[in-house]
Every structure is written in C-alpha cells, then in structure tokens.
N, C-alpha and C positions, 0 to 999 in steps of 0.2 A: 851522512845520517841515514839510518835505516828507515824503511817505510813505517814500521811500528813506532819508532821513536818520534818520527815526524808527525804522525797522527796523534800520539799521546800529547805532544806539545800543543798541537792545534786544539785538542779537547780542553786543555787547561788554560790556554791563553787566548784562544779564538783567532789566532793570527798565523797559523801554520808555522810556528817556530820563529817567526821574525822577531828579532830582539834589537833594542836600541839601548846602549849604555848599560847593559846587564839587566834591563827590566823588560818585561813583555811589552810589546809595542802598544797594545790597547790600554795599558795602565798608565801610559805617559800623561794622558790628558784626563782630567776628571770630568764628570758630568757638567759641573759649573763652567769649566773651561770650554767645553763643546757648546754649551748654551750661549756663552759670551761671544764665541766666534760666529755662531749662527745669527745671533742678534745683530752683530756688526755687519755681516754680509747682507742681511735683509735691509737694515737701515741705509746701507750704502746705495740701495736702488731707489730710494724715495724720490730723488729729483727726476729720474727717468720715468717713474710711475706717474708722478704729478704732471709731467709734461704730456703724458698720454691721457690725462684726464681721470686717472684712477684715484679714488679717495680711500678705498679700503681693499686689503687683500686678506683672505681668510682661508683657513683649513679647518674643516669640521672633523671631529673624531667621535667614535661611538663603539662601545663594546661591552661584553659581559661574558661570564662563564670562561674566563681566561682567554678570550679571543676578541680582537678588536681590529678596527680599520680606520685609517686616516684617509679622508677623501682628497681628491686632487684640489689644489688651491684654486680659488676663484677670485676674480677681480670685480670691483664694484665702483660705480660712479655716483653713488647716492650720498645723501647728507648724513645718514646713520647706517649702521650695519645691524642686521638681524637675520639669523639663519632661517632660511625659507621664507623670509619676509621681504627680501629685496631681490630684484633680478640682477644676476651677474652679467657682465659685459664680456664680449669676446676679445680678450687680451691675453697673450701667451706670456705667463710669468713662471712657467714650469721650472726654470732654472733655480727658483727659490724653494721648490718642493722639499728637498732634503733638509734645508735649513729650518723650514716650518716644522718638519717632523721631529727634529731635535728638541723643539720646544713643547711638544705634546707631553703632558705629564706622565711620568712613569707609573704604571700600575692601574691606570684608569679602567682597564678591562677586567680586573680581578673580581672574583665573587659575583655580586649582583651587577657590577660594572658601573660605567659612567659614560658621560658624553660631554661635549663642549666644543669650543672653538679657540683657535689661536688666531688673533686678529691684529693686523698692522693698520693703524690709522696713519695714512700717508701724510696728511696735513700736519698732524701733531708729532709725527715721527715717534710714535709710541706703539709698543707691542703689548697686548694683554692676552692672558689666558683665562678663559671662562670655563671652569670645570664643575660639572654637576655629578655628584656621586649618588648612585642608586643604593638603596638599602632595603632589606626585608624587615618587616615589623609584624608583630602579632599582638593580639589582645587576649588576656586571660580573664575568664569569669569563673568564680568559684561560688557555688551555692549548695545548700543542703536541701535534699528532697525527702 
C-alpha cells in the first residue's frame, strides 16, 4: 500500500487502514457496545475498591466552545458524593480512567458547553452520569418612545 493510500484510509477510518472482516476496525463496535464494555470493566472492580474502603469513584468533566477536559478520576470514602464538596482519598484507580472517559457524554463541550460527573457508587454497584448543559439566553423588551 502506498503512503498516500495508507493516509487516505487513516483519514476515513481513523485506524491507519486496519480492517477486520471487510469493515473498518473502528466501526466494529458501536458507542453503546463501548459503553457496555466500560461499565462492565468498572463494575468488576467494585469488590477491590470496597475492600480498600472506597465508596465512590468519580470523574468530573467540563468544557465549552468546542473544547473540554475530563479530570483524573478520584476516589472517596464518604457517605455521599458531591464535586468539590467531599475530600478525595489517596487511592490509585487510574486503570479505570479510560473506562470512565468512555462514559462521558458526547458533545458536552459544544457551544456554550456543559459539565458534570461520571460517578461509581461502589456499595450500590451503580454508575450515574450527571450532565449539566450551559445555554445562552436573552430577554427582549420592545417599547415605543
């Protein structure tokens, strides 16, 4: 394969031409399949996290103007989770970072943007996404002078 062909395939498929069963590699799994796999990988760590005294694991995301960031995941040993309301504990769960990022909602950073959290409740073995969308508003007043 020529360099130009290789790069053209990379541009179209995002996978440098790697194909599986006649389909581009990155199209084999849908977003829902990626999310299901990420959820399973996260939930599989609940026993280990609970043994370490962790009650919540969370990743905060924030963005606007088509640019956003997902913070490193943090672990908590509190009874409730609240971003910037609870102190996180020193526990390395960085192996879960990529899985949490898969669950961050697509497009939260567009336009006026949005923010929120992906939160694992270790005791309930439940993952929730709390997404807050920002919007611009205006008020119009018309009067005769």
